C-alpha positions in Angstrom: -6.0 2.9 2.7 -2.7 1.4 1.9 -2.8 1.8 -1.9 -0.4 4.8 -2.2 2.0 3.1 0.2 2.1 -0.1 -1.8 2.4 1.8 -5.1 5.4 3.6 -3.7 7.1 0.3 -2.6 6.4 -1.3 -6.0 7.8 1.7 -8.0 11.0 2.6 -6.2 14.4 1.1 -5.9 16.6 -1.0 -8.4 14.2 -3.9 -8.3 10.9 -2.0 -8.7 8.1 -3.9 -10.3 6.9 -0.8 -12.1 8.5 2.0 -14.0 6.5 4.7 -12.3 4.4 5.4 -9.3 1.3 6.3 -11.3 1.6 3.0 -13.3 1.8 1.0 -10.0 -1.0 3.0 -8.4 -3.4 2.6 -11.4 -2.8 -1.1 -11.6 -3.1 -1.6 -7.8 -6.3 0.5 -7.8 -7.8 -1.8 -10.5 -6.9 -4.9 -8.5 -8.3 -3.4 -5.3 -11.5 -2.6 -7.0 -11.8 -6.2 -8.3 -10.9 -7.7 -4.9 -11.1 -5.3 -2.0 -9.9 -8.0 0.4 -6.4 -7.8 -0.9 -5.7 -4.4 0.7 -7.4 -5.3 4.0 -5.4 -8.6 4.1 -2.2 -6.6 3.7 -3.2 -4.1 6.4 -4.2 -7.0 8.7 -0.9 -8.7 8.2 1.1 -5.5 8.8 -0.8 -5.1 12.1 -0.2 -8.8 13.2 3.5 -8.8 12.2 4.7 -5.3 13.1 1.9 -3.6 15.0 1.6 -0.9 12.4 -1.8 0.5 11.1 -2.7 3.2 8.5 -4.4 6.1 10.2 -4.5 8.4 7.2 -3.8 7.7 3.6 -4.0 9.5 0.2 -2.4 8.8 -3.1 0.7 10.6 -2.1 0.7 10.6 1.8 0.4 7.6 4.2 0.6 8.0 8.0 1.2 4.8 9.9 0.8 4.5 13.6 2.9 2.0 15.5 1.8 0.2 18.7 5.0 -0.7 20.7 
């Protein structure tokens, strides 16, 4: 679920790893297909560290719920 969110992080800002969102998304999608546990591990860590979870996600929209 977090694929679009991660692509956005990796493609924005002065230290972005990718030149464009689409480039980041395509590569991350390929990686996720090869090893689906990577995204679930990221989401599990996000929940453990900051009590945030993805409740809805598309390529361009991510909705994250926070548990106080």
